[in-house]
Structure formats: structure tokens, C-alpha cells
C-alpha positions in Angstrom: 35.6 -16.7 -8.1 34.5 -13.1 -8.3 31.0 -12.5 -6.9 28.6 -10.5 -9.1 25.7 -9.0 -7.3 22.5 -8.1 -9.1 20.0 -6.0 -7.2 16.6 -6.6 -8.9 14.3 -3.5 -9.3 10.6 -4.3 -8.6 9.2 -2.7 -11.8 6.8 -0.6 -9.7 8.6 2.5 -10.7 12.0 3.1 -12.2 15.2 3.7 -10.1 16.0 6.3 -8.8 12.4 6.7 -7.7 10.6 9.9 -8.6 8.2 9.3 -5.7 8.3 7.9 -2.2 8.7 4.3 -3.3 10.4 2.6 -0.3 11.6 -0.6 -2.0 13.1 1.2 -4.9 14.9 3.5 -2.4 16.3 0.4 -0.7 17.6 -1.0 -4.0 19.3 2.3 -5.0 20.8 2.9 -1.6 22.1 -0.6 -1.0 23.7 -0.5 -4.5 25.4 2.8 -3.7 26.8 1.6 -0.4 28.0 -1.7 -2.0 29.8 0.3 -4.7 31.5 2.5 -2.2 33.4 -0.6 -0.8 34.2 -1.9 -4.3 31.6 -4.6 -4.8 30.7 -5.7 -8.3 27.0 -4.8 -8.2 24.4 -3.9 -11.0 20.8 -3.0 -10.8 18.3 -4.7 -13.1 15.4 -2.4 -13.6 12.4 -1.7 -15.8 13.1 0.2 -19.0 12.0 3.9 -18.7 12.8 6.7 -21.1 11.9 9.1 -18.3 14.4 7.7 -15.8 15.8 10.2 -13.3 19.5 11.1 -13.9 21.7 8.7 -12.1 25.3 7.3 -11.9 24.0 4.0 -10.7 24.9 1.0 -12.9 21.6 -0.1 -14.4 20.7 -2.7 -17.0 17.2 -2.3 -18.3 14.5 -4.8 -18.8 12.4 -4.2 -21.9 8.8 -3.2 -21.4 6.3 -1.4 -23.7 6.5 2.3 -22.6 2.8 2.2 -21.7 3.7 -0.1 -18.8 7.0 1.7 -17.9 5.6 4.8 -16.4 5.0 5.2 -12.7 1.8 3.4 -11.6 0.4 3.8 -8.1 -3.2 2.7 -8.8 -3.1 -0.9 -7.8 -5.7 -2.2 -10.3 -5.8 -4.6 -13.2 -3.3 -2.7 -15.3 -0.8 -2.7 -12.4 -1.2 -6.4 -12.0 -0.7 -7.0 -15.7 2.4 -4.8 -15.6 3.8 -6.8 -12.7 3.3 -10.1 -14.6 4.7 -8.8 -17.9 7.7 -7.2 -16.2 8.4 -10.4 -14.2 8.4 -12.5 -17.3 10.6 -10.1 -19.3 12.9 -9.8 -16.2 13.3 -13.6 -16.1 14.6 -13.8 -19.7 16.9 -10.9 -19.1 18.3 -12.7 -16.1 18.7 -15.9 -18.1 20.8 -13.9 -20.5 22.9 -12.5 -17.7 23.4 -16.0 -16.2 24.5 -17.5 -19.5 27.0 -14.6 -20.0 28.5 -15.1 -16.5 29.0 -18.9 -16.3 32.4 -18.5 -14.8 31.3 -16.1 -12.1 29.5 -16.6 -8.8 26.2 -14.7 -9.1 23.9 -13.4 -6.3 20.4 -12.4 -7.5 18.8 -10.2 -4.8 15.0 -10.0 -5.3 12.7 -7.6 -3.5 9.2 -8.4 -5.0 7.2 -11.6 -4.9 6.0 -11.5 -8.5 9.5 -11.1 -9.8 11.0 -14.1 -8.0 7.9 -16.3 -8.3 8.0 -16.1 -12.1 11.8 -16.4 -12.2 11.6 -19.6 -10.2 8.7 -21.1 -12.2 10.4 -20.3 -15.6 14.0 -21.2 -14.8 15.4 -24.7 -15.0 17.5 -25.7 -12.0 20.3 -26.8 -14.2 20.8 -23.1 -15.1 21.5 -22.1 -11.4 24.6 -24.0 -10.6 26.6 -20.8 -10.0 23.6 -18.7 -8.8 22.5 -17.9 -5.2 19.1 -16.4 -4.8 18.2 -14.0 -2.1 14.7 -12.5 -1.3 13.9 -9.7 1.1 10.4 -9.6 2.6 9.2 -6.0 2.5 5.5 -6.8 2.8 3.6 -5.3 5.8 0.9 -8.0 5.7 2.8 -10.2 8.2 2.1 -7.8 11.1 -1.0 -9.1 12.7 -2.5 -12.0 14.6 -2.1 -15.2 12.6 -5.8 -16.0 12.6 -6.5 -12.6 11.1 -4.0 -12.6 8.3 -3.7 -16.2 7.2 -6.5 -15.9 4.6 -5.0 -12.7 3.2 -1.6 -14.5 2.8 -3.3 -17.5 1.2 -5.1 -15.4 -1.4 -2.7 -12.5 -2.1 0.8 -13.5 -0.8 1.0 -17.2 -1.7 3.7 -16.1 -4.2 5.8 -14.6 -1.4 5.5 -17.8 0.7 6.7 -19.8 -2.3 9.6 -17.3 -2.8 10.6 -17.7 0.9 10.4 -21.5 0.7 12.7 -21.7 -2.4 15.2 -18.8 -2.0 18.7 -19.7 -0.7 18.6 -16.7 1.6 15.5 -15.0 3.1 16.1 -11.6 4.5 13.6 -10.2 7.0 13.4 -6.9 8.7 12.3 -8.2 12.1 11.6 -11.3 14.2 7.9 -11.4 13.6 8.3 -12.3 9.9 11.0 -14.9 10.7 8.8 -16.6 13.3 5.7 -16.7 11.0 7.7 -18.2 8.1 9.3 -20.9 10.3 6.1 -21.8 12.3 3.5 -21.7 9.5 5.4 -22.3 6.3 8.3 -24.6 7.3 11.0 -22.2 6.0 14.3 -23.4 7.3 15.4 -20.9 10.0 19.0 -21.4 9.0 18.2 -19.7 5.7 16.6 -16.7 7.3 18.7 -13.6 8.0 17.6 -10.5 9.9 18.7 -7.3 8.3 17.8 -3.6 8.6 16.7 -0.9 6.2 19.1 2.0 6.4 18.8 5.7 5.7 21.0 8.1 3.7 22.3 10.1 6.7 23.9 12.7 4.3 20.6 13.4 2.5 18.3 13.4 5.5 19.9 16.0 7.6 18.2 19.3 8.5 21.4 21.2 8.5 21.9 20.6 4.7 18.4 21.6 3.7 18.1 24.6 1.4 17.1 27.4 3.9 15.6 29.5 1.1 13.3 26.7 0.0 12.2 26.0 3.6 11.4 29.7 4.0 9.4 29.7 0.8 7.4 26.8 2.1 6.7 28.6 5.3 5.5 31.7 3.4 3.5 29.7 0.9 1.5 27.8 3.5 1.4 30.5 6.1 3.4 28.5 8.6 5.7 31.2 10.1 5.6 31.0 13.8 3.8 27.7 13.8 4.9 24.5 15.6 4.7 21.9 12.8 3.9 18.2 13.1 4.7 16.2 10.0 3.6 12.7 8.8 4.8 11.2 5.5 3.4 8.2 3.7 0.9 7.1 1.1 -2.5 8.6 1.7 -4.6 5.6 2.7 -6.2 4.0 5.8 -3.2 1.9 6.6 -1.0 4.9 7.0 -3.7 6.4 9.3 -3.3 10.1 8.7 -6.9 10.5 9.9 -6.0 8.8 13.1 -3.2 11.3 13.6 -5.5 14.2 12.9 -8.0 12.9 15.5 -5.2 12.5 18.0 -4.2 16.2 17.4 -7.6 17.8 17.3 -7.9 18.6 21.0 -4.4 20.1 21.1 -4.9 22.1 17.9 -8.1 23.5 19.1 -6.4 24.8 22.3 -3.2 26.0 20.6 -3.6 28.1 17.5 0.1 27.9 16.8 0.2 24.2 16.0 -0.1 22.9 12.4 -0.3 19.4 11.0 1.2 18.8 7.6 1.2 15.5 5.7 2.7 14.3 2.4 2.5 11.3 0.1 0.9 9.8 -3.0 -2.9 9.5 -2.8 -3.8 5.8 -2.9 -7.4 6.3 -1.7 -9.0 9.6 -2.9 -12.0 9.1 -0.7 -9.9 8.7 2.3 -7.9 11.8 1.4 -11.1 13.8 1.0 -12.2 12.6 4.5 -9.1 14.0 6.1 -9.7 17.5 4.6 -13.5 17.3 5.4 -12.6 16.6 9.0 -10.2 19.5 9.1 -12.9 21.8 7.6 -15.6 20.6 10.0 -13.3 21.4 12.9 -12.4 24.8 11.6 -8.7 23.8 11.1 -8.4 23.7 7.4 -5.8 26.4 7.4 -3.6 24.4 9.7 -4.1 20.9 8.3 -2.2 20.9 5.1 -1.6 18.4 2.4 1.9 19.0 0.9 1.4 16.7 -2.1 3.5 13.8 -3.3 7.2 14.7 -2.7 10.3 13.2 -4.2 12.5 11.3 -1.8 15.8 13.0 -1.0 16.2 16.8 -1.1 12.5 17.7 -1.4 11.5 15.4 1.4 14.4 16.6 3.6 13.1 20.2 3.2 9.8 19.1 4.7 11.6 17.5 7.6 13.6 20.7 8.0 10.3 22.7 7.9 8.9 20.6 10.7 9.5 20.3 14.5 8.1 16.8 15.2 7.4 13.7 13.1 4.6 11.1 13.4 4.6 7.4 12.7 1.0 6.3 13.3 0.5 3.6 10.7 -1.7 0.6 11.4 1.1 -1.7 10.1 4.6 -1.4 8.6 7.3 -3.8 7.5 10.1 -1.6 8.7 9.0 2.1 8.6 11.8 3.7 6.8 10.2 7.1 7.7 11.4 6.6 11.3 15.0 6.4 10.3 14.6 9.4 7.9 13.0 11.6 10.5 15.6 10.8 13.2 18.4 11.3 10.7 16.9 14.7 10.0 16.9 15.5 13.7 13.2 15.3 14.2 11.9 13.6 17.3 9.2 11.1 16.3 6.0 9.9 18.0 5.3 6.2 17.3 2.1 4.4 18.1 1.9 1.3 20.3 1.0 -0.9 17.4 4.2 -0.1 15.5 6.3 -0.2 18.7 5.1 -3.7 19.4 5.5 -5.0 15.8 9.0 -3.6 15.4 10.8 -4.7 18.6 14.1 -3.0 17.7 12.3 0.3 18.4 12.5 -0.3 22.1 16.2 0.4 21.9 15.4 3.7 20.4 12.8 4.9 22.9 14.2 8.0 24.5 16.8 8.3 21.6 14.5 10.6 19.6 11.6 8.1 19.7 8.6 8.8 21.9 5.8 6.3 22.4 2.3 7.6 21.8 0.6 7.1 25.2 -2.3 8.6 27.2 0.2 11.3 28.1 0.6 12.3 24.4 -0.5 15.9 25.0 2.0 16.5 27.9 4.8 14.7 25.9 4.2 16.9 22.9 4.1 20.1 25.0 7.4 19.2 26.6 9.1 19.0 23.2 7.6 22.4 22.3 8.5 24.2 25.6 11.6 22.5 26.9 14.3 23.5 24.5 17.1 21.7 26.2 15.1 18.4 26.2 14.2 19.0 22.5 17.8 19.4 21.5 18.8 16.3 23.4 16.2 14.3 21.6 17.3 15.7 18.2 20.9 14.8 18.7 20.3 11.4 20.4 18.1 10.4 17.5 20.6 11.6 14.9 23.5 9.9 16.5 21.6 6.6 17.0 20.7 6.4 13.3 24.2 7.4 12.1 25.8 4.7 14.2 23.2 1.9 13.7 21.0 2.5 10.7 23.0 4.0 7.9 22.9 2.3 4.5 26.5 1.4 4.9 25.7 -0.6 8.0 22.8 -2.3 6.1 24.9 -3.1 3.0 27.5 -4.7 5.2 25.0 -7.0 6.8 23.7 -8.1 3.4 27.1 -8.6 1.9 28.2 -10.8 4.8 25.4 -13.1 3.9 25.7 -12.9 0.1 28.9 -15.1 0.2 
């Protein structure tokens, strides 16, 4: 029988994402790569009259427009939206299953609410031709078991249930797989290790609009500056303040170094602390918030504007930013915490990836002063990502496990 694949949008924001919503990017890019090789794939996504223009095959799930707009404030309205979307999504999927009784169906979920409610509201008799896959994107699993088990019990019990009941559980690294097997009795034979890819055509400094990049330099007075860039939601977990504190001694000695950062503000007080710190240190003209940027062309221009990227988060599920930066030929510094939690990064050390160590100042200076070394790191990083972490590679891994 023909296999019909349905990639399930989370409902957080519509696809294509107007903001840096990592999971929505995964859904869109996986679908694009599957379509390129002729797979029958459709995205099921939240209804949104303001959806960005797209050629992606999307079927919409009804939601009142009040709940359809982008929502980044994770309060009660957000939780209500998650529940309402998940219930509406379930009945949409029931309709699709009934209409495709003679087809093999693979439902690929990316959000705990969505699959939890689907499983609770769907009779098993309806699923005879349906295989259910769930990808664990949550960052919560990165920590010592004793420190995170209560958080999982209170806030991620739905994800545990999803992993215990999905036919295939896709994980982004060995840490999640080990936790699920050891602590939640998930069958290791149902767990599949995958990667998040990157669009190597979009994230490429050579295709960035040079005029737009020059305009950014002029607007922010960055001409002649060596620019360090960090992208991610503005909150304590992403640790922009930690990066600034790491850079302070160097920036005070070198007046030609600037730190720019971009992302949606999750914690306004935290965002204010970053700017207050810069002001107190007399660096407010070289510590610049670039706003929330759209993934793709706009974000690629910021990579093109920069010389070096930073990944200094306290925890990450995969850190798509690493692949984006390297694809855009930007060497990236990664802290010890992320290096340890994502073991595959060890293969990339020296391939555009530099571990943040006590020698950080010397390592950064070498990038800025040794042009031959810098160019080697640029090309090694780019080549590694193209060959190992493109969305085409990621899609192929998934498809091999959909059947």
C-alpha cells in the first residue's frame, strides 16, 4: 500500500514560522525534503489567516482566530490554546484516517499536548492502518536525573505517556534515549536516533543580500568591528548574560569587538538586565539587541554580518543554531555543558566548532588575527554540515523508519 505521511504542526505558531520557532522549522524543512524525493506528505497545522506565503501542502485545523495568532508568552492563554488546538487536531486527524482507510498512514507528532490528547481521544480500533511517531524536542531531559525528575513528573508527564505509547520514538541524542529506557520503561527497540538538519542553501553567507548587510552595519555603527553573534529566545536558559560576562574583559581591552544578539523576548526582566549590564560597563554602543528576526533570509543576513557565533545555553535538545551558524560559515564557540549533553558535537570539534575553555580569550584572538586558520574553520564547518546535517540527510533517516 501507498504510505501517506502527515507531519503534525504544534499549533505554537503557523508554518512557515514568522519567528525563530525551531520545531515549526523542523516540520517545514522535513516536509520540503520528503517532497523532493517524491513522498506523499502533508502538514496538518493550525488555521491562520495571516499564514506566510508557502508552497507547502497544508491542511488547516480550525481554531478561533483569537488563538491562531503567534503566542510566545507561555501563560494560561497559551496553555488553553494548546489544549483547544490538540482537541481540534484530534478530530481533524480522525476525519483523515476515515478518508484513508485503504492507505498506510504515518502520523508524525512533535508536541506532547498534541499526541497526548490524540491518544486519549482515539479508539484503538481506528488505528489499524496507522503508525504513530513522536519526536522528543524538549530540552528538559538534559540534566542529572535527581534534579529533573520532579519537573518531568509535573510538566512533562504527557511527553512520557507519548513516548510509552508511540510506535516510534525519535530522539536527537543518546541522553534522552537512555532516560526513557532506564526510568520510563520505553522499549529501546522503538527508539530511533535522528538529527535536526539545516537548510544549507538558505544559511550560506555567500547568498546573503550584501546591500542589506551593509545597511545593518551602518545602522548599528558596526563598520570595522569584529562581531560576535548569539541567536535564541531572550531568557535565562539561553544565557545571553553569561555570554556577555564572558566577553566583558575582552571587549574592555579591544574597542573593535561588538556583541550582537537576536531572538524573541521571553523574559523582559532578563532582557533588561543584559542591557543594564552593558550600560554599567560602558559598552552599550557595542552590545546590541537586533530584535526578533524571521528564520531564513533575515537571520542569514545576521550571520553574514557576524564573524563568530556563540552557543552558550544552559540546556538544549539539539541546538539547531549550531548547524545554522556552521552552514553560514561562522565558527561557533560552544560551552562545556552543551558539548557534554550533545555527544555528536565531539566529531565537530575543530570542524568549525570551538569548545569554550579557560583559553577562550586566546582562542577568540586566533580567529580574529589568523586569517588562514579562520578560513579553514569556515570551510570545515560548512563542509561538515553539508555532508552530515542537511535536511535531506535528516529526512532520509526519518523515512527509513516510517516504513
